C-alpha positions, 0 to 999 in steps of 0.5 A: 331417369328413375324419377321420371319412370316412377311418376309414369307407373301410375298411369300404366296398367298392371299388365303393362308394368309386368310386360315391361318388367319381363323385358327388362329382365330379359335384357339383363339376362341377355348380357351385352349391357354396359354397367351404366345400362345395367344399373339403369335397367335394374333400377327401373325394374325395381321401381316396376316390381314395387309398383306391381306389388302395391298394385297386387296388395291393393287388389287383394284388399278389394277382394275382401267381401262383406259377409253378414254374421249370424247375429247380423253384424257385417264382418270383413272376410278375405276372399281366400278364407271363403273356400272353407266356410265350414272349417270355421263353423266347428271352431270355438267362437273366438269371443266366448271360447265356446264351441258353436251351437249346433241347434240340438 
């Protein structure tokens, strides 16, 4: 069953994967399953969790933004670093170790 499930995971949306995983967790927490049913549900849940994690990792990579640096070179900056652009401007230059030129 796990192999068949893994093949079908790529066709489902992240939201569908998440909904199915929630359903499985509910069934496992509710009890009433045989040992074999529990193992099958757990196995499917692990496959769903792994696929969901892969999808989230891919989405995170896609969120990276290309930015032009002062010298015109393009750099890749993850989206979570975009919220604090001024914090890095006061930091020493990584390549030279010198503080940024403030124009004075």
